[in-house]
MIDOSE-1310 file (N, C-alpha, C; in nm, 2 decimals, decimal comma, always signed):
residues 293
mtvl	+17,63/+7,52/+10,34/+17,49/+7,51/+10,34/+17,44/+7,64/+10,42; +17,35/+7,72/+10,37/+17,29/+7,83/+10,44/+17,19/+7,79/+10,53; +17,19/+7,83/+10,66/+17,09/+7,80/+10,76/+16,96/+7,91/+10,73; +16,85/+7,85/+10,69/+16,73/+7,94/+10,67/+16,61/+7,88/+10,74
fggl	+16,51/+7,96/+10,77/+16,39/+7,91/+10,83/+16,26/+7,97/+10,75; +16,18/+7,88/+10,73/+16,05/+7,93/+10,65/+15,95/+7,96/+10,75; +15,86/+8,07/+10,71/+15,75/+8,10/+10,78/+15,63/+8,12/+10,70; +15,51/+8,04/+10,74/+15,40/+8,05/+10,67/+15,28/+8,09/+10,75
eagg	+15,24/+8,22/+10,72/+15,11/+8,27/+10,79/+14,99/+8,24/+10,70; +14,93/+8,14/+10,75/+14,81/+8,09/+10,67/+14,69/+8,16/+10,73; +14,65/+8,26/+10,65/+14,54/+8,35/+10,69/+14,41/+8,30/+10,61; +14,29/+8,34/+10,68/+14,17/+8,31/+10,59/+14,14/+8,39/+10,48
tkfv	+14,22/+8,51/+10,46/+14,22/+8,59/+10,34/+14,34/+8,57/+10,26; +14,44/+8,56/+10,32/+14,57/+8,55/+10,24/+14,67/+8,46/+10,32; +14,75/+8,41/+10,24/+14,88/+8,34/+10,28/+14,99/+8,43/+10,26; +15,09/+8,43/+10,36/+15,22/+8,50/+10,35/+15,32/+8,41/+10,39
cavg	+15,43/+8,40/+10,30/+15,53/+8,31/+10,32/+15,66/+8,40/+10,31; +15,75/+8,35/+10,40/+15,88/+8,41/+10,40/+15,99/+8,32/+10,44; +16,12/+8,35/+10,39/+16,24/+8,27/+10,42/+16,34/+8,37/+10,48; +16,41/+8,32/+10,59/+16,51/+8,42/+10,63/+16,55/+8,37/+10,77
tgpa	+16,60/+8,46/+10,86/+16,64/+8,43/+10,99/+16,58/+8,52/+11,08; +16,51/+8,62/+11,05/+16,44/+8,73/+11,13/+16,42/+8,84/+11,06; +16,37/+8,94/+11,13/+16,32/+9,08/+11,08/+16,43/+9,14/+10,99; +16,56/+9,12/+11,03/+16,66/+9,19/+10,95/+16,72/+9,10/+10,85
divd	+16,67/+9,00/+10,83/+16,72/+8,89/+10,72/+16,61/+8,81/+10,66; +16,53/+8,88/+10,59/+16,43/+8,80/+10,50/+16,48/+8,80/+10,35; +16,51/+8,67/+10,32/+16,57/+8,65/+10,20/+16,46/+8,66/+10,07; +16,33/+8,61/+10,10/+16,24/+8,62/+10,00/+16,11/+8,61/+10,07
earf	+16,01/+8,66/+10,02/+15,87/+8,66/+10,07/+15,76/+8,67/+9,96; +15,64/+8,61/+9,98/+15,54/+8,63/+9,88/+15,41/+8,62/+9,96; +15,31/+8,67/+9,90/+15,17/+8,66/+9,95/+15,07/+8,64/+9,83; +14,96/+8,56/+9,87/+14,86/+8,52/+9,77/+14,73/+8,51/+9,83
ptti	+14,61/+8,51/+9,76/+14,49/+8,49/+9,82/+14,46/+8,36/+9,87; +14,39/+8,34/+9,96/+14,35/+8,20/+10,03/+14,23/+8,15/+9,93; +14,25/+8,06/+9,84/+14,13/+8,02/+9,77/+14,09/+7,88/+9,81; +14,13/+7,77/+9,75/+14,09/+7,63/+9,80/+14,22/+7,57/+9,84
peet	+14,21/+7,47/+9,93/+14,34/+7,43/+9,98/+14,44/+7,37/+9,88; +14,38/+7,29/+9,79/+14,49/+7,23/+9,69/+14,56/+7,34/+9,62; +14,50/+7,44/+9,58/+14,57/+7,55/+9,52/+14,66/+7,64/+9,62; +14,60/+7,67/+9,73/+14,67/+7,77/+9,81/+14,80/+7,70/+9,88
igqa	+14,77/+7,59/+9,93/+14,90/+7,51/+10,00/+14,99/+7,47/+9,89; +14,94/+7,44/+9,76/+15,05/+7,40/+9,67/+15,12/+7,55/+9,61; +15,07/+7,65/+9,63/+15,14/+7,78/+9,61/+15,25/+7,80/+9,72; +15,21/+7,77/+9,85/+15,31/+7,78/+9,95/+15,43/+7,69/+9,93
iaff	+15,39/+7,56/+9,90/+15,50/+7,47/+9,88/+15,59/+7,52/+9,77; +15,53/+7,56/+9,66/+15,61/+7,61/+9,54/+15,70/+7,72/+9,58; +15,65/+7,80/+9,68/+15,74/+7,92/+9,72/+15,86/+7,86/+9,79; +15,85/+7,77/+9,87/+15,96/+7,71/+9,96/+16,05/+7,61/+9,88
epfk	+16,01/+7,56/+9,79/+16,09/+7,45/+9,72/+16,22/+7,49/+9,67; +16,23/+7,62/+9,61/+16,37/+7,65/+9,57/+16,47/+7,65/+9,68; +16,43/+7,67/+9,82/+16,52/+7,68/+9,93/+16,54/+7,56/+10,00; +16,47/+7,44/+9,95/+16,49/+7,30/+10,02/+16,62/+7,27/+10,07
gdlt	+16,72/+7,30/+10,00/+16,85/+7,25/+10,05/+16,91/+7,34/+10,17; +16,85/+7,45/+10,19/+16,89/+7,53/+10,30/+16,81/+7,55/+10,41; +16,67/+7,51/+10,38/+16,57/+7,51/+10,49/+16,60/+7,42/+10,61; +16,61/+7,47/+10,73/+16,62/+7,39/+10,86/+16,49/+7,34/+10,90
avgi	+16,39/+7,43/+10,90/+16,25/+7,39/+10,94/+16,16/+7,51/+10,89; +16,03/+7,48/+10,90/+15,93/+7,57/+10,85/+15,83/+7,57/+10,97; +15,78/+7,70/+10,99/+15,68/+7,73/+11,09/+15,54/+7,77/+11,03; +15,43/+7,72/+11,08/+15,31/+7,75/+11,02/+15,21/+7,81/+11,13
gsfg	+15,17/+7,93/+11,12/+15,07/+7,99/+11,19/+14,95/+8,00/+11,13; +14,83/+7,93/+11,16/+14,71/+7,92/+11,08/+14,59/+7,97/+11,14; +14,50/+8,02/+11,05/+14,37/+8,04/+11,10/+14,31/+7,91/+11,14; +14,22/+7,91/+11,21/+14,14/+7,80/+11,26/+13,99/+7,79/+11,28
pvdl	+13,94/+7,70/+11,35/+14,01/+7,62/+11,46/+14,12/+7,51/+11,40; +14,23/+7,48/+11,47/+14,31/+7,37/+11,43/+14,34/+7,27/+11,53; +14,39/+7,16/+11,48/+14,43/+7,05/+11,59/+14,58/+7,06/+11,62; +14,60/+7,09/+11,74/+14,74/+7,10/+11,79/+14,79/+6,99/+11,87
dkgs	+14,71/+6,88/+11,87/+14,74/+6,76/+11,96/+14,82/+6,67/+11,88; +14,96/+6,66/+11,92/+15,04/+6,58/+11,83/+15,02/+6,44/+11,83; +14,94/+6,40/+11,93/+14,90/+6,26/+11,94/+14,77/+6,22/+11,85; +14,71/+6,32/+11,79/+14,59/+6,31/+11,71/+14,61/+6,26/+11,58
dtyg	+14,51/+6,19/+11,52/+14,53/+6,15/+11,38/+14,51/+6,27/+11,28; +14,45/+6,38/+11,34/+14,43/+6,50/+11,26/+14,52/+6,63/+11,30; +14,64/+6,59/+11,36/+14,73/+6,69/+11,40/+14,77/+6,77/+11,28; +14,77/+6,91/+11,29/+14,80/+6,99/+11,18/+14,70/+7,01/+11,08
yits	+14,58/+6,97/+11,11/+14,46/+7,00/+11,02/+14,39/+7,13/+11,06; +14,33/+7,20/+10,98/+14,23/+7,29/+10,99/+14,11/+7,21/+11,01; +14,03/+7,24/+11,13/+13,92/+7,14/+11,16/+13,78/+7,19/+11,13; +13,72/+7,27/+11,21/+13,57/+7,29/+11,19/+13,55/+7,44/+11,14
tpkp	+13,64/+7,50/+11,06/+13,63/+7,63/+11,02/+13,51/+7,65/+10,94; +13,44/+7,76/+10,94/+13,33/+7,79/+10,85/+13,36/+7,84/+10,71; +13,50/+7,85/+10,69/+13,55/+7,90/+10,56/+13,53/+7,78/+10,46; +13,46/+7,82/+10,36/+13,42/+7,71/+10,26/+13,55/+7,64/+10,21
hwan	+13,55/+7,49/+10,21/+13,64/+7,41/+10,15/+13,76/+7,38/+10,24; +13,76/+7,46/+10,35/+13,89/+7,44/+10,43/+13,87/+7,35/+10,55; +13,74/+7,30/+10,59/+13,72/+7,22/+10,70/+13,80/+7,08/+10,67; +13,87/+7,04/+10,78/+13,94/+6,91/+10,77/+14,05/+6,90/+10,66
adlv	+14,11/+7,03/+10,64/+14,23/+7,03/+10,54/+14,35/+7,00/+10,62; +14,44/+6,92/+10,55/+14,56/+6,87/+10,61/+14,68/+6,98/+10,57; +14,71/+7,07/+10,66/+14,81/+7,17/+10,62/+14,95/+7,12/+10,65; +14,98/+7,09/+10,77/+15,11/+7,04/+10,81/+15,16/+6,92/+10,74
grvs	+15,07/+6,83/+10,71/+15,11/+6,70/+10,65/+15,16/+6,73/+10,51; +15,09/+6,82/+10,44/+15,12/+6,84/+10,30/+15,25/+6,92/+10,29; +15,27/+7,01/+10,38/+15,39/+7,09/+10,38/+15,51/+7,01/+10,42; +15,49/+6,92/+10,53/+15,60/+6,85/+10,57/+15,65/+6,73/+10,46
ralg	+15,55/+6,68/+10,41/+15,58/+6,56/+10,31/+15,65/+6,63/+10,17; +15,60/+6,74/+10,14/+15,67/+6,81/+10,02/+15,81/+6,86/+10,04; +15,83/+6,92/+10,16/+15,96/+6,98/+10,19/+16,06/+6,89/+10,25; +16,01/+6,80/+10,33/+16,10/+6,71/+10,41/+16,18/+6,77/+10,52
vpvg	+16,11/+6,87/+10,59/+16,19/+6,93/+10,70/+16,08/+6,93/+10,81; +16,12/+6,95/+10,94/+16,03/+6,97/+11,05/+15,94/+7,09/+11,03; +15,82/+7,07/+11,09/+15,72/+7,18/+11,07/+15,67/+7,22/+11,20; +15,68/+7,34/+11,26/+15,63/+7,39/+11,38/+15,49/+7,43/+11,34
fdtd	+15,41/+7,42/+11,44/+15,26/+7,46/+11,41/+15,18/+7,51/+11,52; +15,11/+7,62/+11,50/+15,02/+7,69/+11,60/+14,93/+7,77/+11,54; +14,83/+7,83/+11,61/+14,74/+7,92/+11,56/+14,82/+8,04/+11,50; +14,76/+8,12/+11,42/+14,81/+8,25/+11,36/+14,84/+8,34/+11,47
vnaa	+14,74/+8,36/+11,56/+14,76/+8,46/+11,67/+14,87/+8,42/+11,77; +14,88/+8,28/+11,81/+14,98/+8,25/+11,89/+15,13/+8,27/+11,82; +15,14/+8,23/+11,69/+15,26/+8,26/+11,61/+15,29/+8,42/+11,63; +15,19/+8,49/+11,60/+15,23/+8,65/+11,61/+15,26/+8,68/+11,75
alge	+15,21/+8,63/+11,85/+15,26/+8,65/+11,99/+15,40/+8,61/+12,00; +15,43/+8,49/+11,96/+15,57/+8,45/+11,97/+15,67/+8,54/+11,89; +15,62/+8,58/+11,77/+15,72/+8,68/+11,70/+15,74/+8,80/+11,78; +15,62/+8,86/+11,85/+15,63/+8,99/+11,93/+15,73/+8,97/+12,05
qkwg	+15,72/+8,85/+12,10/+15,81/+8,82/+12,22/+15,96/+8,82/+12,18; +15,98/+8,75/+12,06/+16,12/+8,74/+12,02/+16,19/+8,86/+11,96; +16,10/+8,94/+11,89/+16,16/+9,06/+11,81/+16,08/+9,19/+11,83; +15,96/+9,18/+11,90/+15,88/+9,30/+11,89/+15,83/+9,37/+12,02
aaqg	+15,70/+9,39/+12,03/+15,66/+9,47/+12,15/+15,66/+9,40/+12,27; +15,68/+9,27/+12,27/+15,68/+9,20/+12,40/+15,81/+9,14/+12,45; +15,91/+9,18/+12,39/+16,04/+9,14/+12,42/+16,07/+9,17/+12,57; +16,12/+9,07/+12,64/+16,14/+9,05/+12,79/+16,03/+9,03/+12,87
ldnf	+15,91/+9,00/+12,81/+15,79/+8,96/+12,89/+15,76/+8,81/+12,88; +15,70/+8,76/+12,98/+15,66/+8,62/+12,98/+15,51/+8,60/+13,00; +15,43/+8,72/+13,01/+15,29/+8,70/+13,03/+15,22/+8,82/+12,95; +15,18/+8,78/+12,83/+15,12/+8,89/+12,76/+15,01/+8,83/+12,66
iylt	+14,93/+8,92/+12,59/+14,83/+8,89/+12,50/+14,85/+8,95/+12,37; +14,83/+8,88/+12,25/+14,84/+8,94/+12,13/+14,70/+8,93/+12,07; +14,62/+9,02/+12,03/+14,48/+9,01/+11,98/+14,49/+9,08/+11,83; +14,43/+9,00/+11,74/+14,42/+9,06/+11,61/+14,27/+9,08/+11,57
igtg	+14,24/+9,20/+11,53/+14,10/+9,24/+11,50/+14,10/+9,27/+11,35; +14,04/+9,19/+11,27/+14,04/+9,20/+11,12/+13,91/+9,14/+11,06; +13,95/+9,04/+10,96/+13,83/+8,95/+10,91/+13,77/+8,88/+11,02; +13,84/+8,83/+11,12/+13,80/+8,78/+11,23/+13,86/+8,83/+11,36
iggg	+13,83/+8,79/+11,48/+13,90/+8,84/+11,59/+13,96/+8,71/+11,66; +14,09/+8,70/+11,68/+14,16/+8,59/+11,75/+14,26/+8,65/+11,85; +14,29/+8,56/+11,96/+14,40/+8,60/+12,06/+14,49/+8,49/+12,08; +14,61/+8,53/+12,10/+14,71/+8,44/+12,13/+14,78/+8,49/+12,27
amvg	+14,81/+8,40/+12,34/+14,88/+8,44/+12,48/+14,99/+8,36/+12,51; +15,07/+8,43/+12,58/+15,19/+8,36/+12,64/+15,18/+8,37/+12,79; +15,19/+8,26/+12,86/+15,16/+8,25/+13,02/+15,28/+8,18/+13,06; +15,35/+8,25/+13,14/+15,47/+8,17/+13,22/+15,58/+8,14/+13,12
grll	+15,59/+8,22/+13,01/+15,69/+8,18/+12,91/+15,66/+8,08/+12,81; +15,52/+8,04/+12,81/+15,47/+7,94/+12,72/+15,35/+7,99/+12,64; +15,34/+7,95/+12,52/+15,23/+7,97/+12,44/+15,11/+7,91/+12,50; +14,99/+7,97/+12,51/+14,88/+7,89/+12,58/+14,80/+7,80/+12,49
hglv	+14,79/+7,68/+12,55/+14,71/+7,58/+12,48/+14,63/+7,51/+12,59; +14,53/+7,42/+12,55/+14,46/+7,36/+12,66/+14,38/+7,26/+12,58; +14,25/+7,25/+12,62/+14,17/+7,15/+12,54/+14,19/+7,15/+12,40; +14,18/+7,27/+12,35/+14,21/+7,30/+12,21/+14,31/+7,42/+12,21
hpem	+14,27/+7,54/+12,18/+14,34/+7,65/+12,19/+14,26/+7,78/+12,22; +14,31/+7,89/+12,26/+14,23/+8,00/+12,30/+14,15/+8,04/+12,18; +14,02/+8,09/+12,20/+13,93/+8,14/+12,11/+13,88/+8,28/+12,16; +13,97/+8,37/+12,17/+13,94/+8,49/+12,24/+13,83/+8,58/+12,17
ghis	+13,81/+8,56/+12,05/+13,71/+8,64/+11,97/+13,56/+8,59/+12,01; +13,55/+8,48/+12,08/+13,41/+8,43/+12,09/+13,36/+8,44/+12,23; +13,42/+8,55/+12,31/+13,36/+8,58/+12,44/+13,24/+8,65/+12,42; +13,15/+8,65/+12,52/+13,02/+8,72/+12,52/+13,04/+8,86/+12,55
mphd	+12,96/+8,93/+12,48/+12,96/+9,09/+12,51/+12,83/+9,14/+12,56; +12,85/+9,25/+12,65/+12,73/+9,31/+12,69/+12,67/+9,37/+12,56; +12,54/+9,36/+12,54/+12,48/+9,41/+12,41/+12,35/+9,48/+12,44; +12,35/+9,60/+12,44/+12,24/+9,69/+12,45/+12,18/+9,71/+12,33
lerd	+12,06/+9,64/+12,30/+12,01/+9,65/+12,17/+11,95/+9,77/+12,13; +11,92/+9,86/+12,23/+11,87/+9,99/+12,20/+11,97/+10,08/+12,16; +12,10/+10,07/+12,20/+12,21/+10,14/+12,15/+12,27/+10,08/+12,02; +12,26/+9,96/+12,00/+12,33/+9,89/+11,89/+12,23/+9,78/+11,86
pfvg	+12,13/+9,80/+11,77/+12,04/+9,69/+11,73/+12,10/+9,59/+11,64; +12,22/+9,60/+11,59/+12,29/+9,50/+11,51/+12,29/+9,37/+11,59; +12,25/+9,26/+11,51/+12,24/+9,13/+11,58/+12,36/+9,06/+11,60; +12,47/+9,10/+11,52/+12,59/+9,02/+11,52/+12,59/+8,92/+11,40
rcpy	+12,72/+8,89/+11,36/+12,74/+8,82/+11,23/+12,81/+8,68/+11,26; +12,84/+8,64/+11,37/+12,91/+8,52/+11,40/+12,80/+8,41/+11,38; +12,85/+8,31/+11,28/+12,75/+8,21/+11,26/+12,73/+8,10/+11,37; +12,81/+8,12/+11,48/+12,79/+8,03/+11,58/+12,72/+8,09/+11,71
hkdc	+12,76/+8,22/+11,73/+12,71/+8,29/+11,85/+12,64/+8,44/+11,83; +12,63/+8,47/+11,70/+12,58/+8,59/+11,67/+12,65/+8,71/+11,74; +12,63/+8,74/+11,86/+12,68/+8,87/+11,91/+12,80/+8,86/+12,01; +12,88/+8,76/+11,99/+13,01/+8,75/+12,05/+13,10/+8,86/+12,00
legm	+13,22/+8,87/+12,06/+13,31/+8,98/+12,02/+13,34/+8,98/+11,87; +13,37/+8,87/+11,82/+13,39/+8,87/+11,67/+13,26/+8,90/+11,59; +13,15/+8,85/+11,64/+13,03/+8,90/+11,57/+13,00/+9,03/+11,58; +13,04/+9,11/+11,68/+13,01/+9,25/+11,69/+13,12/+9,34/+11,65
asgp	+13,25/+9,30/+11,65/+13,35/+9,39/+11,64/+13,46/+9,36/+11,53; +13,44/+9,25/+11,46/+13,53/+9,23/+11,35/+13,51/+9,32/+11,23; +13,61/+9,32/+11,14/+13,60/+9,41/+11,01/+13,47/+9,38/+10,95; +13,43/+9,27/+10,91/+13,30/+9,24/+10,84/+13,18/+9,29/+10,92
aiae	+13,19/+9,28/+11,06/+13,07/+9,33/+11,15/+13,05/+9,48/+11,13; +13,17/+9,54/+11,14/+13,16/+9,69/+11,11/+13,10/+9,73/+10,97; +13,15/+9,66/+10,86/+13,10/+9,69/+10,74/+12,95/+9,65/+10,72; +12,91/+9,54/+10,78/+12,76/+9,50/+10,77/+12,67/+9,61/+10,86
rwgk	+12,72/+9,64/+10,97/+12,65/+9,73/+11,07/+12,62/+9,88/+10,99; +12,74/+9,92/+10,93/+12,73/+10,07/+10,89/+12,72/+10,07/+10,75; +12,71/+9,95/+10,67/+12,69/+9,96/+10,52/+12,81/+10,00/+10,43; +12,93/+10,01/+10,50/+13,05/+10,03/+10,42/+13,16/+9,99/+10,52
pghe	+13,28/+9,95/+10,45/+13,39/+9,90/+10,54/+13,45/+10,01/+10,62; +13,52/+9,97/+10,73/+13,57/+10,06/+10,81/+13,67/+10,17/+10,75; +13,74/+10,13/+10,66/+13,84/+10,22/+10,61/+13,77/+10,34/+10,52; +13,64/+10,31/+10,50/+13,57/+10,42/+10,43/+13,50/+10,52/+10,53
lpdd	+13,50/+10,49/+10,65/+13,42/+10,56/+10,75/+13,52/+10,68/+10,81; +13,48/+10,80/+10,84/+13,58/+10,90/+10,88/+13,61/+10,88/+11,03; +13,72/+10,94/+11,07/+13,78/+10,92/+11,21/+13,68/+10,94/+11,31; +13,59/+11,04/+11,29/+13,50/+11,09/+11,40/+13,36/+11,01/+11,39
hpaw	+13,35/+10,91/+11,31/+13,23/+10,83/+11,29/+13,19/+10,76/+11,42; +13,06/+10,75/+11,45/+13,02/+10,67/+11,58/+13,07/+10,53/+11,58; +13,10/+10,46/+11,47/+13,14/+10,33/+11,46/+13,26/+10,32/+11,55; +13,36/+10,41/+11,57/+13,48/+10,39/+11,64/+13,46/+10,39/+11,79
elea	+13,36/+10,47/+11,84/+13,32/+10,48/+11,98/+13,26/+10,34/+12,01; +13,18/+10,29/+11,94/+13,12/+10,16/+11,96/+13,22/+10,04/+11,94; +13,30/+10,04/+11,85/+13,41/+9,95/+11,84/+13,50/+9,95/+11,96; +13,55/+10,05/+12,01/+13,62/+10,06/+12,13/+13,55/+10,02/+12,26
hyla	+13,42/+10,04/+12,25/+13,34/+9,99/+12,37/+13,35/+9,84/+12,37; +13,33/+9,77/+12,26/+13,33/+9,62/+12,27/+13,48/+9,57/+12,29; +13,57/+9,63/+12,23/+13,71/+9,58/+12,26/+13,75/+9,61/+12,39; +13,72/+9,72/+12,45/+13,75/+9,75/+12,58/+13,69/+9,65/+12,68
halk	+13,56/+9,62/+12,67/+13,50/+9,51/+12,76/+13,56/+9,38/+12,74; +13,62/+9,34/+12,62/+13,69/+9,23/+12,61/+13,83/+9,22/+12,68; +13,90/+9,34/+12,66/+14,02/+9,36/+12,73/+14,01/+9,36/+12,89; +13,90/+9,41/+12,93/+13,88/+9,41/+13,09/+13,87/+9,25/+13,12
syit	+13,81/+9,17/+13,05/+13,78/+9,04/+13,08/+13,93/+8,97/+13,07; +14,01/+8,99/+12,97/+14,13/+8,93/+12,95/+14,23/+8,98/+13,07; +14,22/+9,09/+13,10/+14,31/+9,15/+13,21/+14,27/+9,09/+13,34; +14,15/+9,07/+13,38/+14,11/+9,01/+13,49/+14,13/+8,87/+13,51
ilsp	+14,13/+8,80/+13,38/+14,15/+8,64/+13,39/+14,29/+8,62/+13,38; +14,37/+8,68/+13,29/+14,51/+8,63/+13,27/+14,61/+8,72/+13,32; +14,58/+8,85/+13,36/+14,66/+8,95/+13,42/+14,80/+8,97/+13,33; +14,78/+9,00/+13,20/+14,89/+9,00/+13,13/+14,97/+9,14/+13,15
qrii	+15,10/+9,12/+13,13/+15,19/+9,24/+13,14/+15,17/+9,35/+13,03; +15,12/+9,29/+12,92/+15,11/+9,39/+12,81/+15,00/+9,34/+12,72; +14,92/+9,41/+12,65/+14,83/+9,37/+12,54/+14,88/+9,44/+12,41; +14,88/+9,35/+12,31/+14,92/+9,41/+12,17/+14,80/+9,39/+12,09
lggg	+14,76/+9,49/+12,02/+14,64/+9,48/+11,93/+14,69/+9,50/+11,78; +14,66/+9,40/+11,70/+14,71/+9,41/+11,56/+14,58/+9,38/+11,46; +14,61/+9,36/+11,35/+14,50/+9,34/+11,25/+14,45/+9,47/+11,19; +14,38/+9,44/+11,07/+14,35/+9,56/+10,99/+14,26/+9,66/+11,05
vmgq	+14,16/+9,62/+11,14/+14,08/+9,71/+11,20/+14,17/+9,82/+11,29; +14,27/+9,76/+11,35/+14,35/+9,85/+11,43/+14,44/+9,95/+11,36; +14,43/+9,94/+11,22/+14,50/+10,05/+11,15/+14,43/+10,18/+11,15; +14,31/+10,19/+11,22/+14,24/+10,30/+11,26/+14,32/+10,36/+11,39
kqlf	+14,41/+10,44/+11,37/+14,48/+10,47/+11,48/+14,40/+10,55/+11,60; +14,29/+10,61/+11,56/+14,21/+10,68/+11,66/+14,15/+10,58/+11,77; +14,15/+10,45/+11,73/+14,10/+10,35/+11,82/+14,18/+10,33/+11,95; +14,32/+10,34/+11,95/+14,39/+10,31/+12,05/+14,36/+10,41/+12,19
plir	+14,36/+10,54/+12,17/+14,32/+10,61/+12,28/+14,18/+10,60/+12,33; +14,09/+10,57/+12,24/+13,95/+10,54/+12,29/+13,94/+10,41/+12,37; +14,01/+10,30/+12,32/+14,01/+10,17/+12,39/+14,09/+10,20/+12,53; +14,20/+10,26/+12,53/+14,28/+10,28/+12,66/+14,19/+10,35/+12,76
rkvq	+14,12/+10,45/+12,72/+14,04/+10,53/+12,81/+13,93/+10,44/+12,86; +13,86/+10,36/+12,77/+13,75/+10,28/+12,81/+13,78/+10,17/+12,91; +13,90/+10,11/+12,88/+13,95/+10,01/+12,96/+13,98/+10,05/+13,10; +14,02/+10,17/+13,11/+14,05/+10,24/+13,26/+13,91/+10,26/+13,33
ayln	+13,81/+10,31/+13,24/+13,67/+10,33/+13,29/+13,61/+10,20/+13,33; +13,62/+10,10/+13,26/+13,55/+9,97/+13,28/+13,61/+9,89/+13,39; +13,74/+9,91/+13,41/+13,81/+9,84/+13,54/+13,78/+9,92/+13,66; +13,75/+10,05/+13,64/+13,71/+10,14/+13,75/+13,80/+10,12/+13,88
gyvq	+13,93/+10,12/+13,84/+14,01/+10,11/+13,97/+14,04/+9,99/+14,03; +13,98/+9,88/+13,98/+13,99/+9,75/+14,04/+14,14/+9,69/+14,04; +14,19/+9,71/+13,92/+14,34/+9,65/+13,91/+14,43/+9,77/+13,94; +14,49/+9,75/+14,06/+14,58/+9,87/+14,10/+14,72/+9,84/+14,06
spai	+14,74/+9,87/+13,93/+14,88/+9,86/+13,88/+14,91/+10,00/+13,81; +15,02/+10,05/+13,84/+15,07/+10,17/+13,76/+15,07/+10,15/+13,60; +15,09/+10,03/+13,56/+15,08/+10,00/+13,42/+14,94/+10,03/+13,35; +14,84/+10,02/+13,44/+14,71/+10,06/+13,38/+14,66/+10,20/+13,43
leai	+14,69/+10,23/+13,55/+14,64/+10,37/+13,62/+14,73/+10,47/+13,56; +14,86/+10,45/+13,53/+14,95/+10,57/+13,49/+15,02/+10,55/+13,36; +15,03/+10,44/+13,31/+15,11/+10,42/+13,19/+15,04/+10,34/+13,08; +14,91/+10,36/+13,06/+14,83/+10,26/+12,99/+14,87/+10,27/+12,84
dayi	+14,95/+10,40/+12,80/+14,98/+10,41/+12,66/+15,09/+10,29/+12,63; +15,17/+10,26/+12,73/+15,26/+10,15/+12,70/+15,21/+10,01/+12,74; +15,09/+10,00/+12,77/+15,04/+9,87/+12,82/+14,95/+9,82/+12,71; +14,87/+9,90/+12,65/+14,79/+9,86/+12,53/+14,85/+9,91/+12,40
vppg	+14,91/+9,84/+12,32/+15,00/+9,90/+12,22/+14,99/+9,82/+12,08; +15,02/+9,88/+11,98/+15,03/+9,82/+11,84/+15,14/+9,71/+11,82; +15,15/+9,62/+11,74/+15,27/+9,52/+11,73/+15,40/+9,59/+11,69; +15,50/+9,56/+11,76/+15,63/+9,61/+11,72/+15,67/+9,57/+11,58
lggk	+15,61/+9,46/+11,54/+15,66/+9,41/+11,40/+15,57/+9,45/+11,29; +15,47/+9,53/+11,33/+15,37/+9,58/+11,24/+15,29/+9,46/+11,18; +15,26/+9,47/+11,03/+15,20/+9,37/+10,96/+15,28/+9,25/+10,93; +15,40/+9,24/+10,99/+15,48/+9,11/+10,97/+15,48/+9,03/+11,09
agvl	+15,41/+9,06/+11,19/+15,41/+8,98/+11,32/+15,38/+8,83/+11,29; +15,28/+8,81/+11,20/+15,23/+8,67/+11,17/+15,34/+8,58/+11,11; +15,39/+8,65/+11,00/+15,47/+8,55/+10,92/+15,63/+8,55/+10,99; +15,66/+8,65/+11,07/+15,78/+8,63/+11,15/+15,76/+8,55/+11,26
gsma	+15,64/+8,55/+11,33/+15,62/+8,45/+11,44/+15,62/+8,31/+11,39; +15,56/+8,30/+11,26/+15,56/+8,17/+11,20/+15,70/+8,11/+11,18; +15,79/+8,19/+11,13/+15,93/+8,16/+11,13/+15,99/+8,13/+11,26; +15,96/+8,20/+11,36/+16,00/+8,16/+11,50/+15,95/+8,02/+11,55
lgmi	+15,82/+7,98/+11,52/+15,77/+7,86/+11,54/+15,86/+7,74/+11,48; +15,91/+7,77/+11,35/+16,00/+7,67/+11,30/+16,13/+7,67/+11,37; +16,17/+7,78/+11,44/+16,30/+7,78/+11,51/+16,29/+7,70/+11,65; +16,18/+7,70/+11,71/+16,16/+7,62/+11,84/+16,11/+7,49/+11,81
g	+16,07/+7,45/+11,69/+16,01/+7,32/+11,67/+15,89/+7,30/+11,70
């Protein structure tokens, strides 16, 4: 019997599935749009079914909010998401019953953080943050070698932002908070503010200074609260490589010398970094969730 692990990155836009044992050993993978739960979860199960005899476990990293309390009647559910049709969707239960294997479960960003710690840009670290900036903004964190959970789970995209309405009259698009970080700096916020998606804007467009401004303010807060050893920035928006130097410079400016660490003062290029696993951090991290149970 071959020992394989399954990884399911359940994103709000697409599902990504993989089977293997790590980055150097992916036996098969697939991706498909996130439509309605019955269809999309069914497609994921159909992908894994040919490997049932060899699957040791599956890990799922999901968009949220999700219920991570194993004592809860709705453990493994996507809960109060604004995504149509997905509120109260039983994700873990359906996959577990269909495949008959243990299922590890966490947020998509915590999964990506775990993948980066095991194989990517956070190897050897036990305190770091993984932030994804894309359709939404979410953050996963490892603190003291453990993925961060609490009352529910971190929602780093929903922290408040300083909002100068003269400089940026855009009101924000978060359905809950309007001008939180996600409401001001997600991919859809960029498109709504400027009238076209970010990938259609030139590198020197004022959108990127403003985007770096909001992200740097958020990183300043995360640095002073969690004191991470490194910050990893992933997601589609961060495909705009000009953002990294802008964000690093602004983080230094906004901290204003308060955090006296060489990592920030002298080596910030190695402190705020892209994912070592690139676009596969989520699905590989989900696989790693299956490995740890």
